[in-house]
MIDOSE-1310 file (N, C-alpha, C; in nm, 2 decimals, decimal comma, always signed):
residues 75
mqqt	+2,34/+1,09/+1,84/+2,20/+1,14/+1,85/+2,17/+1,20/+1,71; +2,06/+1,17/+1,66/+2,02/+1,23/+1,53/+1,92/+1,34/+1,55; +1,93/+1,44/+1,46/+1,84/+1,55/+1,47/+1,76/+1,57/+1,34; +1,64/+1,61/+1,35/+1,55/+1,63/+1,23/+1,47/+1,76/+1,27
mqrg	+1,42/+1,83/+1,16/+1,34/+1,94/+1,18/+1,20/+1,90/+1,13; +1,10/+1,93/+1,22/+0,96/+1,90/+1,18/+0,88/+2,02/+1,22; +0,83/+2,09/+1,12/+0,75/+2,21/+1,15/+0,82/+2,31/+1,24; +0,95/+2,33/+1,21/+1,02/+2,43/+1,28/+1,07/+2,39/+1,42
vqvq	+1,04/+2,27/+1,45/+1,09/+2,22/+1,59/+1,20/+2,12/+1,57; +1,31/+2,15/+1,64/+1,42/+2,04/+1,61/+1,40/+1,92/+1,71; +1,40/+1,80/+1,65/+1,38/+1,68/+1,73/+1,51/+1,61/+1,74; +1,56/+1,58/+1,86/+1,68/+1,50/+1,88/+1,64/+1,36/+1,92
ypvd	+1,68/+1,26/+1,85/+1,66/+1,12/+1,88/+1,77/+1,07/+1,95; +1,74/+0,99/+2,06/+1,85/+0,94/+2,14/+1,93/+0,83/+2,08; +1,89/+0,78/+1,97/+1,96/+0,67/+1,90/+1,97/+0,70/+1,75; +2,07/+0,65/+1,68/+2,09/+0,67/+1,55/+1,99/+0,58/+1,47
ngty	+1,97/+0,61/+1,34/+1,88/+0,53/+1,26/+1,91/+0,38/+1,26; +2,04/+0,34/+1,24/+2,06/+0,20/+1,24/+2,03/+0,13/+1,37; +2,06/+0,19/+1,48/+2,02/+0,13/+1,61/+1,86/+0,12/+1,62; +1,80/+0,23/+1,58/+1,64/+0,23/+1,58/+1,59/+0,12/+1,50
nlit	+1,65/+0,10/+1,38/+1,61/-0,01/+1,29/+1,62/-0,15/+1,36; +1,74/-0,17/+1,42/+1,76/-0,30/+1,49/+1,65/-0,32/+1,60; +1,63/-0,21/+1,68/+1,53/-0,22/+1,79/+1,40/-0,26/+1,73; +1,36/-0,19/+1,63/+1,23/-0,21/+1,58/+1,22/-0,36/+1,51
tlse	+1,32/-0,40/+1,44/+1,32/-0,53/+1,39/+1,31/-0,63/+1,50; +1,38/-0,62/+1,60/+1,38/-0,71/+1,72/+1,23/-0,71/+1,78; +1,18/-0,59/+1,79/+1,05/-0,58/+1,85/+0,95/-0,66/+1,76; +0,95/-0,64/+1,63/+0,86/-0,72/+1,54/+0,88/-0,87/+1,55
klka	+1,00/-0,91/+1,56/+1,03/-1,05/+1,57/+0,97/-1,11/+1,70; +0,99/-1,03/+1,81/+0,93/-1,08/+1,95/+0,77/-1,08/+1,94; +0,71/-0,98/+1,87/+0,57/-0,99/+1,85/+0,52/-1,11/+1,77; +0,60/-1,14/+1,66/+0,57/-1,26/+1,59/+0,58/-1,38/+1,67
lety	+0,68/-1,39/+1,76/+0,69/-1,51/+1,84/+0,57/-1,53/+1,93; +0,54/-1,42/+1,98/+0,41/-1,42/+2,07/+0,29/-1,47/+2,00; +0,27/-1,42/+1,88/+0,16/-1,46/+1,79/+0,16/-1,61/+1,76; +0,28/-1,65/+1,72/+0,30/-1,80/+1,68/+0,26/-1,88/+1,80
ekys	+0,31/-1,85/+1,92/+0,28/-1,93/+2,04/+0,12/-1,93/+2,06; +0,06/-1,81/+2,05/-0,08/-1,81/+2,07/-0,15/-1,89/+1,98; -0,12/-1,88/+1,85/-0,19/-1,96/+1,75/-0,16/-2,11/+1,75; -0,05/-2,15/+1,80/-0,01/-2,28/+1,80/-0,09/-2,37/+1,91
kdvd	-0,16/-2,29/+1,99/-0,24/-2,35/+2,09/-0,37/-2,40/+2,03; -0,41/-2,35/+1,91/-0,54/-2,38/+1,85/-0,53/-2,49/+1,73; -0,40/-2,54/+1,71/-0,38/-2,63/+1,60/-0,31/-2,76/+1,65; -0,31/-2,85/+1,55/-0,23/-2,97/+1,58/-0,18/-3,03/+1,45
grel	-0,11/-3,13/+1,45/-0,06/-3,19/+1,32/+0,04/-3,11/+1,25; +0,02/-3,10/+1,12/+0,12/-3,03/+1,03/+0,12/-2,87/+1,07; +0,00/-2,82/+1,10/+0,00/-2,68/+1,13/+0,08/-2,66/+1,26; +0,07/-2,74/+1,36/+0,15/-2,72/+1,48/+0,30/-2,74/+1,45
elyk	+0,34/-2,83/+1,37/+0,47/-2,84/+1,34/+0,52/-2,71/+1,26; +0,43/-2,65/+1,18/+0,47/-2,52/+1,11/+0,50/-2,42/+1,22; +0,41/-2,40/+1,31/+0,43/-2,30/+1,41/+0,56/-2,33/+1,49; +0,58/-2,45/+1,52/+0,71/-2,49/+1,60/+0,83/-2,45/+1,52
qlid	+0,83/-2,47/+1,39/+0,93/-2,43/+1,30/+0,95/-2,29/+1,30; +0,84/-2,21/+1,28/+0,85/-2,07/+1,28/+0,91/-2,01/+1,41; +0,86/-2,07/+1,53/+0,91/-2,03/+1,65/+1,06/-2,05/+1,66; +1,11/-2,17/+1,62/+1,25/-2,20/+1,63/+1,33/-2,10/+1,54
edsr	+1,29/-2,08/+1,42/+1,36/-1,99/+1,33/+1,36/-1,85/+1,37; +1,25/-1,80/+1,41/+1,24/-1,66/+1,46/+1,31/-1,64/+1,59; +1,31/-1,74/+1,68/+1,38/-1,72/+1,80/+1,54/-1,71/+1,77; +1,58/-1,79/+1,68/+1,72/-1,78/+1,64/+1,75/-1,64/+1,58
haqq	+1,67/-1,60/+1,49/+1,67/-1,47/+1,43/+1,67/-1,35/+1,53; +1,59/-1,36/+1,63/+1,57/-1,26/+1,74/+1,71/-1,26/+1,81; +1,76/-1,37/+1,84/+1,88/-1,38/+1,91/+2,00/-1,31/+1,83; +2,00/-1,34/+1,70/+2,10/-1,28/+1,62/+2,09/-1,13/+1,62
ifdv	+1,97/-1,08/+1,60/+1,95/-0,94/+1,61/+1,98/-0,88/+1,74; +1,95/-0,94/+1,84/+1,99/-0,89/+1,98/+2,13/-0,89/+1,99; +2,21/-0,99/+1,95/+2,35/-0,99/+1,96/+2,42/-0,87/+1,88; +2,37/-0,85/+1,76/+2,41/-0,73/+1,68/+2,39/-0,60/+1,75
lrer	+2,26/-0,59/+1,80/+2,23/-0,47/+1,88/+2,31/-0,45/+2,00; +2,34/-0,56/+2,08/+2,42/-0,55/+2,19/+2,57/-0,50/+2,16; +2,62/-0,55/+2,05/+2,75/-0,51/+2,00/+2,75/-0,36/+1,97; +2,65/-0,32/+1,90/+2,63/-0,19/+1,85/+2,62/-0,10/+1,97
mgr	+2,55/-0,13/+2,07/+2,53/-0,04/+2,18/+2,66/-0,04/+2,27; +2,74/-0,14/+2,26/+2,86/-0,15/+2,33/+2,97/-0,06/+2,27; +2,95/+0,01/+2,17/+3,04/+0,10/+2,11/+3,08/+0,22/+2,20
């Protein structure tokens, strides 16, 4: 648990900075995947292939981040 002082009030965070960073990074990847899926419905051809590629790559990255986060939380 991390602690910081803000305007004289002690704030205790339930996760350390590294865990927070992983959670935030995973959240951003998942938002990107949602966006790619939405935008892919409006295109075809080369643009559709681009979105499919982005979805494949970011899905793989999201899984890697989740795996590392799960390991970290298992400590």
